[in-house]
C-alpha positions as CSV (number, residue, x, y, z in Angstrom):
1,M,0.0,0.0,0.0
2,T,1.4,3.4,-1.0
3,E,1.9,6.4,1.2
4,S,-0.8,8.1,-0.8
5,Q,-3.3,5.3,-0.2
6,L,-2.5,5.3,3.5
7,Q,-3.1,9.1,3.7
8,T,-6.5,8.6,1.9
9,I,-7.5,5.9,4.3
10,A,-6.5,8.0,7.3
11,K,-8.4,11.0,6.0
12,H,-11.6,8.8,5.6
13,I,-11.2,7.5,9.2
14,I,-10.9,11.0,10.6
15,E,-13.8,12.3,8.5
16,K,-16.0,9.4,9.7
17,S,-14.8,9.4,13.3
18,L,-17.5,9.8,16.0
19,D,-15.0,11.6,18.1
20,S,-14.2,15.2,17.3
21,I,-10.7,15.7,15.9
22,V,-8.8,18.9,15.7
23,V,-5.3,19.6,14.3
24,L,-3.4,22.5,16.0
25,D,-0.3,24.3,14.9
26,S,2.5,25.2,17.3
27,D,0.5,28.3,18.5
28,S,-2.5,26.2,19.4
29,K,-4.4,27.5,16.4
30,M,-6.9,25.2,14.8
31,I,-5.9,24.3,11.2
32,Y,-8.3,21.4,10.8
33,A,-11.6,20.3,12.3
34,N,-13.5,17.2,11.4
35,P,-17.3,16.9,10.8
36,A,-17.8,15.4,14.3
37,L,-16.5,18.6,15.9
38,L,-18.7,20.8,13.7
39,K,-21.7,18.7,14.7
40,L,-20.9,18.8,18.4
41,S,-20.0,22.5,18.6
42,G,-22.5,23.8,16.1
43,Y,-19.8,25.9,14.4
44,Q,-19.0,26.0,10.7
45,K,-15.4,25.1,9.7
46,Q,-14.6,28.6,8.7
47,E,-15.6,29.8,12.1
48,L,-13.1,27.6,13.8
49,I,-10.0,27.6,11.5
50,S,-7.3,29.9,12.8
51,K,-9.0,30.2,16.2
52,S,-7.2,29.2,19.3
53,L,-8.3,26.0,21.1
54,D,-9.4,28.4,23.9
55,F,-12.3,29.4,21.6
56,L,-14.1,26.2,22.4
57,F,-13.4,26.4,26.1
58,P,-13.9,30.0,27.3
59,H,-15.0,28.9,30.8
60,E,-11.7,27.1,31.4
61,I,-9.4,29.9,30.4
62,N,-9.2,31.8,33.6
63,S,-9.3,28.8,35.9
64,D,-6.3,28.3,38.2
65,E,-5.9,24.8,36.8
66,T,-5.7,25.5,33.1
67,K,-4.8,29.2,32.7
68,A,-5.1,28.8,28.9
69,L,-5.7,25.7,26.8
70,K,-2.5,25.9,24.9
71,V,-0.3,23.0,24.1
72,E,2.7,24.4,25.9
73,N,0.7,24.3,29.1
74,F,0.3,20.5,28.6
75,L,4.0,20.0,27.9
76,I,5.2,21.2,31.4
77,G,4.5,20.3,34.9
78,E,1.8,17.8,36.0
79,N,-0.1,18.3,32.8
80,S,2.7,16.9,30.6
81,N,1.2,13.4,30.6
82,Y,-1.8,14.6,28.6
83,I,0.4,15.2,25.6
84,S,0.9,11.4,25.6
85,G,-2.8,10.7,25.1
86,N,-4.1,10.6,28.7
87,H,-7.4,12.5,29.0
88,K,-8.5,15.6,30.8
89,E,-12.2,16.6,31.3
90,F,-13.5,20.0,30.3
91,D,-16.8,21.7,29.3
92,L,-17.0,22.5,25.6
93,Y,-18.9,25.7,24.9
94,T,-21.2,25.3,21.8
95,K,-22.3,28.0,19.4
96,K,-25.8,27.9,21.0
97,G,-24.2,28.5,24.4
98,D,-24.6,25.0,25.8
99,L,-21.9,23.4,27.9
100,I,-21.0,19.8,26.9
101,P,-18.8,17.7,29.1
102,I,-15.9,16.2,27.1
103,E,-12.7,14.3,27.5
104,L,-9.7,15.9,25.7
105,R,-6.5,14.2,24.6
106,I,-3.6,15.8,22.8
107,F,-1.1,13.9,20.6
108,E,2.0,15.3,19.0
109,I,1.8,14.1,15.3
110,N,4.5,15.7,13.1
111,E,6.3,18.9,12.1
112,D,5.2,21.2,9.3
113,E,7.5,22.4,6.4
114,N,9.0,25.0,8.8
115,N,9.9,22.3,11.3
116,R,7.3,23.5,13.8
117,K,5.4,20.8,15.7
118,Q,1.7,20.1,15.1
119,Y,-0.7,18.4,17.4
120,S,-3.9,16.4,17.2
121,V,-6.6,17.0,19.7
122,R,-9.3,14.3,20.2
123,I,-12.5,15.4,21.9
124,T,-14.9,12.8,23.2
125,D,-18.5,13.7,24.1
126,I,-19.0,12.1,27.6
127,R,-22.6,13.2,28.3
128,E,-23.8,9.6,28.3
129,K,-20.9,8.6,30.5
130,K,-21.7,11.4,33.0
131,K,-25.4,10.3,32.9
132,L,-24.4,6.7,33.7
133,E,-22.1,7.9,36.5
134,E,-24.9,9.9,38.0
135,Q,-27.3,7.0,37.8
136,K,-24.7,4.7,39.4
137,T,-24.2,7.2,42.2
138,L,-27.9,7.4,42.8
139,L,-28.2,3.6,42.8
140,I,-25.3,3.3,45.3
141,N,-26.8,5.9,47.6
142,S,-30.2,4.2,47.4
143,L,-28.6,0.8,48.3
144,K,-26.8,2.5,51.2
145,R,-30.1,3.9,52.4
146,L,-31.8,0.6,52.1
147,A,-29.0,-1.1,54.1
148,Y,-29.7,1.2,57.0
149,M,-33.4,1.9,56.6
150,D,-36.6,0.0,57.2
151,E,-38.3,-0.2,53.8
152,L,-41.9,-0.1,55.2
153,T,-41.7,2.7,57.8
154,L,-38.7,4.5,56.4
155,L,-37.2,4.6,59.8
156,P,-33.7,3.4,60.7
157,N,-33.5,-0.4,60.7
158,R,-32.1,-2.5,63.5
159,R,-28.5,-2.3,62.2
160,S,-28.7,1.5,61.9
161,F,-30.4,1.9,65.3
162,Y,-27.7,-0.3,66.9
163,D,-25.0,1.9,65.4
164,S,-26.7,5.0,66.8
165,L,-26.9,3.4,70.2
166,Q,-23.2,2.7,70.2
167,K,-22.5,6.3,69.4
168,T,-24.8,7.4,72.2
169,I,-23.0,5.3,74.7
170,A,-19.7,6.7,73.6
171,I,-21.0,10.3,74.0
172,V,-22.4,9.5,77.4
173,K,-19.0,8.1,78.5
174,R,-17.0,10.9,77.0
175,R,-19.1,13.9,77.9
176,N,-20.8,12.6,81.0
177,R,-24.3,13.2,79.5
178,D,-27.6,11.6,80.3
179,A,-29.5,9.5,77.8
180,I,-32.4,7.1,77.7
181,L,-33.1,4.0,75.7
182,A,-36.7,3.0,75.3
183,V,-38.3,-0.1,73.6
184,L,-41.8,0.3,72.3
185,D,-44.0,-2.7,71.3
186,I,-47.5,-2.6,69.7
187,D,-49.9,-4.5,71.9
188,H,-51.7,-7.5,70.4
189,F,-50.2,-6.8,67.0
190,K,-50.3,-10.5,66.0
191,G,-54.1,-10.4,66.5
192,I,-54.3,-7.4,64.1
193,N,-52.4,-9.3,61.5
194,D,-54.5,-12.5,62.0
195,T,-57.8,-10.7,62.0
196,Y,-57.4,-8.0,59.4
197,G,-54.4,-9.2,57.3
198,H,-50.8,-8.1,57.0
199,D,-51.8,-5.2,54.7
200,I,-53.7,-3.6,57.6
201,G,-50.8,-4.5,59.9
202,D,-48.5,-2.6,57.6
203,V,-50.8,0.4,57.7
204,V,-50.7,0.4,61.5
205,L,-46.9,0.1,61.5
206,K,-46.4,3.1,59.2
207,K,-48.9,5.3,61.0
208,I,-47.3,4.5,64.4
209,A,-43.9,5.3,63.0
210,N,-45.3,8.7,62.0
211,I,-46.8,9.3,65.5
212,F,-43.4,8.5,67.0
213,M,-41.7,11.0,64.8
214,D,-44.3,13.7,65.6
215,C,-43.8,13.2,69.3
216,L,-40.0,13.3,69.3
217,R,-37.4,16.0,69.0
218,E,-35.0,16.4,66.0
219,E,-32.1,15.1,68.1
220,D,-33.9,11.9,69.2
221,T,-33.6,8.7,67.2
222,V,-36.4,6.2,66.6
223,G,-36.0,3.0,64.6
224,R,-37.8,-0.2,63.8
225,V,-35.8,-3.0,65.5
226,G,-38.3,-5.9,65.1
227,G,-41.6,-6.8,63.6
228,E,-43.8,-4.6,65.8
229,E,-41.0,-3.4,68.1
230,F,-39.4,0.0,67.9
231,G,-36.4,1.5,69.7
232,C,-36.0,5.1,70.8
233,I,-32.9,7.0,71.9
234,L,-33.4,10.2,73.9
235,P,-30.1,12.0,74.3
236,D,-29.5,14.6,77.0
237,T,-32.7,13.4,78.8
238,S,-33.2,12.6,82.4
239,Q,-35.5,9.8,83.6
240,E,-38.1,12.4,84.6
241,G,-37.9,14.0,81.1
242,A,-38.1,10.6,79.5
243,V,-41.4,9.8,81.2
244,I,-42.9,13.0,79.8
245,V,-41.9,12.2,76.3
246,L,-42.8,8.5,76.5
247,E,-46.2,9.3,78.1
248,R,-46.9,11.7,75.2
249,I,-46.1,8.9,72.7
250,R,-48.3,6.4,74.6
251,E,-51.3,8.7,74.8
252,S,-50.9,9.8,71.1
253,V,-51.1,6.2,70.0
254,R,-54.0,5.3,72.3
255,N,-56.0,8.4,71.2
256,H,-55.4,7.9,67.5
257,R,-58.2,6.3,65.4
258,F,-56.5,4.0,62.9
259,F,-58.6,4.0,59.8
260,I,-59.0,0.5,58.4
261,F,-61.8,0.6,55.8
262,D,-65.1,2.3,55.2
263,N,-66.2,3.7,58.6
264,F,-64.2,1.1,60.6
265,Y,-61.4,2.3,62.9
266,L,-59.0,0.3,65.0
267,N,-57.8,1.2,68.5
268,V,-54.1,0.5,69.1
269,T,-51.9,0.8,72.2
270,V,-48.2,0.4,72.9
271,S,-46.3,-0.9,75.9
272,I,-43.0,0.8,76.7
273,G,-39.9,-0.2,78.6
274,Y,-37.0,2.2,79.2
275,T,-33.7,2.4,80.9
276,R,-30.9,4.9,81.5
277,V,-27.9,4.5,79.2
278,H,-24.9,3.7,81.4
279,P,-21.4,4.5,80.1
280,T,-20.0,1.1,81.1
281,H,-22.7,-0.9,79.4
282,K,-22.5,-2.5,76.0
283,P,-25.4,-1.8,73.5
284,E,-26.8,-5.3,73.9
285,E,-26.9,-4.9,77.7
286,V,-28.8,-1.6,77.5
287,I,-31.2,-3.2,75.1
288,K,-31.6,-6.2,77.4
289,F,-32.5,-3.9,80.3
290,A,-35.1,-2.0,78.3
291,D,-36.6,-5.3,77.1
292,I,-36.9,-6.5,80.7
293,A,-38.8,-3.3,81.5
294,L,-41.0,-3.8,78.4
295,Y,-41.8,-7.3,79.5
296,Q,-42.9,-6.0,82.9
297,A,-45.1,-3.4,81.2
298,K,-46.7,-6.2,79.1
299,N,-47.3,-8.3,82.2
300,S,-48.8,-5.3,84.0
301,G,-51.7,-5.1,81.6
302,R,-50.1,-3.5,78.5
303,D,-50.5,0.2,77.5
304,K,-48.1,0.9,80.2
305,I,-44.7,2.5,80.7
306,Q,-42.1,0.7,82.9
307,S,-38.5,1.6,83.8
308,Y,-35.5,-0.6,84.5
309,P,-34.7,-1.3,87.3
310,V,-38.3,-2.3,87.7
């Protein structure tokens, strides 16, 4: 294959390339732009030829990172590897004024008749790549939330609540603060599921979660730690203060009319056990003490509040 044939093939490849290709002289002036760049930027060829590469990236010119998009700035310092074909991301400014995220690569290709170097710039549209990255980030964040959130009530799940309790114990120990752990259980919840079905049980769970949130402060933590069991952490709260908060929750649940269907409403109550968070106790110990108090509240007739030690 002759040199002329190779040049013809290369020309066709460049003309048909999906990536934008620009040829620069040693002054970073555009001396060639392929059809892909014209389509991407919206400019005609005559509007680009003899323009500096900066023309396509006006928003990058004054940035501390780039100063100006001239080849010599890529040849020195930490940017020198981009002359070898590694990419750098910029926003290309179109004729319509749109900003398009792109990857830019610069290659040294040859010297002109005056022995001055020429460069090829490859510009790749990465809008789809950016979109996929955003979708991936959203998916990862969603999965992280699901890992720590109860899907039904949208409250912290048992794992997340346990982590919060560990942090609370550490704060109590380090700062000598008061804190209360309460365990709240819906009375006769199995009977609600058996009588009205799990769909109605789910409605009750979601509504009770909302009631808990309405009764608590922003700094308090409530989570679903079991089927019908919830945990509540009250930081900077004395036992006397805890009784006021927990009584408000108990009465709010008891006074709420849980709509089931048509004109039928269900009355629901909760039993509550609570204990002081001690700095020397492990999370499982604190939960155990609150569960003992809850058990006592259940045995005392339900719809009760009981502390540990009982």
